[in-house]
N, C-alpha and C positions, 0 to 999 in steps of 0.2 A: 512507350514514351515515358522517360523518367520525369518525375516531378519532385523537386526538393523543397524542404521547409514549407510545406503546405499547411497553413493554419485552418482550423475549422473544417469546412466542407470543400470538396473539390469544385472547381469552376472551369470545367473543360468539356462541357457537353453532357456531363453526368452529374448535375448539381445535387442529386439526392443520394449520393454515396457518401456516408459519413466517414470521417477519419477514425480508424480503430484507435482506441485509447485504453491504456491500462490503469486501473485504479487498485491500489493496495491499501487496505485499512489496517491500522495498528491500534489495538485496544489494550490499554493498561488498566487492569482491574485492581483498584485499591482495597485495602482492608478498612475496617471501621474508622480508623484515624487518618486514612489517606484518601486523596481524591482519586476518582477514576477518570480516564481521559481517552479520547478518540482522535486520531489523526488520519487524514486521507492523503496519500501521495498520488499525484497524477503524472503519467508519463506518456508522451506522444512519440510516434516513430521518428527516427533520425532521418529517414528518407522513405518515400513511397514511389512505387512504379504503378502506372495505370496502363493496362493492356486494353487499348481502345476497342479492338474488335470484339472483346468479350466483356467489356465494362468491368474489368477485374482489377481490384486494388491490392497490391502486395506491400505490406509495411516491412521496414527493416529497422531493428531495434539497436540502439547504441550500446557499446560495451560499458561506457561510463556516462550514463544518461543524466540529463537535468530533470529535476522534478519540480512541479508546482504543488503547493499545499493549499488547496481550496477550502479545506475544512479542518478546524481545530475546535474541540469541545471538551470542557471540563465540567463534570457533574458536581453538584454540591455534596458535601460530606454526608454520609449515611443514606445516599440515594439507594433504594432497593435494587438489587441485581436484576430482578425481573423487569423493572422500568428501563434499566440500561440496555438489557438484551432486546427489548421491544424497539427502543429507539435506534439501536445499531441495525436491527433487521430492516427498519424503514429506510435507512440510508442505503443499505445493500439493495433493497428492492428498487429504489429510485435509479441507482447506477445500472442495475441489470435491465432496466426498462429499455435501454438502447442496446440492441443485440450486437452492435459493433464493439461494445466495451468488454474488456476482460477484467473481472473483479475477483479479488482474493482477500482473505481476512486472516490476520495473525494476532493471536491473543496471548497475553502474559498470564499464564495460569500458575505462577510460582507460589503465591501465598494464599490463594483463595480456595483451593481444593477442587476436586473433580465435580462436585455437585453444582458449583457455580458455573463451571464450563459447560456442563450438560444443559443448563438453562438456555445458554446461547445456542447449542446444537439443536434444541427443540424448536427454534424459530424456523418457520417454513422457508423464508427467503434465504436463510443461512444454510439450511439442509440442502437446498437446490444448487448451492455454489459448486463449481467444479474448478479445481480438484478438492474442494471442501475447505473447511476452517482448519487452520493449523495452530497448535498450542506450543508456546515457547516457555520453557523453564529456564529462568535466568540463574547462572551459576558464577562462581569465582574462577580465577585463572584465565586461560586463554583458549580453551577447547570448545569445539563445536561438534556435537554428536547427534546423529540422526536417530530418532526413535519412531515408534509405530505411528503416532498421530502428530508428529512435529519434530522439534529439536530441543536439545539442551544447549544453550548458547551463553558464553561468558558475557558479563555485563559490559566489559571493556570493548568487546567485539561489536556489540550493538551500538553503544554510544559513539564509538569512533566513526562508524558509518555516517551518522548524522553530522558530527563535527567536521569531518573531511568534506562532505558535500556542501556544507555551509561555507567553509573556508575557501573552497574552490569556486564558489559562485554557482554551484549546480543545484542549490536548494532555494527556491523562490517562495518565501512566505508572504502571502498577501498582507500588506500593512493594514488593510481594512478589517482583518480578523480581530475580534476582541481579545483573543489570547495570544496574538503574535508577539507582543512585547514581553509577555510572561514567558513564552518559549525561549526567546533570546536571553532573558535573564537567567532562566534555569540552565541553559547551556553554558553560560558564563560562570556559574557557581560550582560546576563540576571540578573536582580535584583528582589528580592522578597520583597514586602512591605506589612505589615499588616495594614488593615484599622481599623477604630474604631469599626466596627462590627466583627472584628477578621477574616476577609476574607483575604486570601493571594492574592495579585495582582502581576502579572509578567509584567515587562516592560524592554525594552532594553535601554541602556544608550544613552544619547543624542548624535546625530551624527552617531549612529550605525544602521545598517539594521538588520531585523530579518526574511527576506523572506525565507532563506534556512532552518532556524529553524522551521518556521511554516509549510513549505512544508513537512519536515521530520516528524514533529509532527502529521500532518494530515494523512500521510501514516501509521504511527505506531498506532495512535488512531483508524483509520479505520480498520486496520488489527485486532485489538482487538474486533471489532464488528462482525466478522465472527463467525457463530456458529461452535462449535467444533465437527462437524460431520465428518464421514469418507466417502470418495468417492470411491466406488468400480470401479476400472478401469480394463477392460478386453481386452485381445488381441483376435481379432475375426478371424485372419488369413490374408493371403495375398489377396489384392483386385486386381482390374484391373491394369496392369502394375507393378505388384509386390509391390504395395504400401500397407504398413500395415494398417489394419482397426481396429478401436477400438470402444468400447461401454462402458457404465458405468451407475451407479445409486447411489443415495444417501442412505447411511446407517446411521441411527441415532446413535449418540455417546455421546451427552451431551454438554451443553453450557460451555463456558469458565468461569472460576472463576474470 
């Protein structure tokens, strides 16, 4: 029986089956004179099917999804990277506490070096992520290149994903977030310049920061890299201490366009 636009948990005789939710974290690591920032994008299925006989939930993911931004964080200047890594790991652990969630992390490692990125990789919650933490190196031009542990991505490609989602009404930034106004201001200060080679370059105006924009762009761009598969999520019955037990498996559905 198909169920469409189901918020929260199902209410069809199997109330304890949670809706699978995708969380993509984008982390912009600033150098000494720049802020570091974290954004979390939340995506829910476009549609879900519930197979009543097996209490099985099958989510279907949209090609052009809408995202909520339930978390925006900017650390004070000169916050030690170890502190940032530990706080990010705590957020990851909280999100992974619900086994219905799919959690991934995309980190801008452009200017901070591999040693700082390794501090993140050493955090237990991050090491347990599947398919793991991905490192993004931001480049000029318009190219996107896959490398061993992540991608080289043009800055314009990253920023345009956030700008288009916001302009199309597919990015919902909770107004209660302390940094929501700052994010919108940062998006408004980005300037586009065409080079002699007809490449569009994105840069923020002098004296302005872009850490929240880049963290959000990393999260949204990373979310687009997820395969558009369906994850079959089943209720297996009450376990020890009446704790619901779940199982699941991947069902091929097709890549995102």
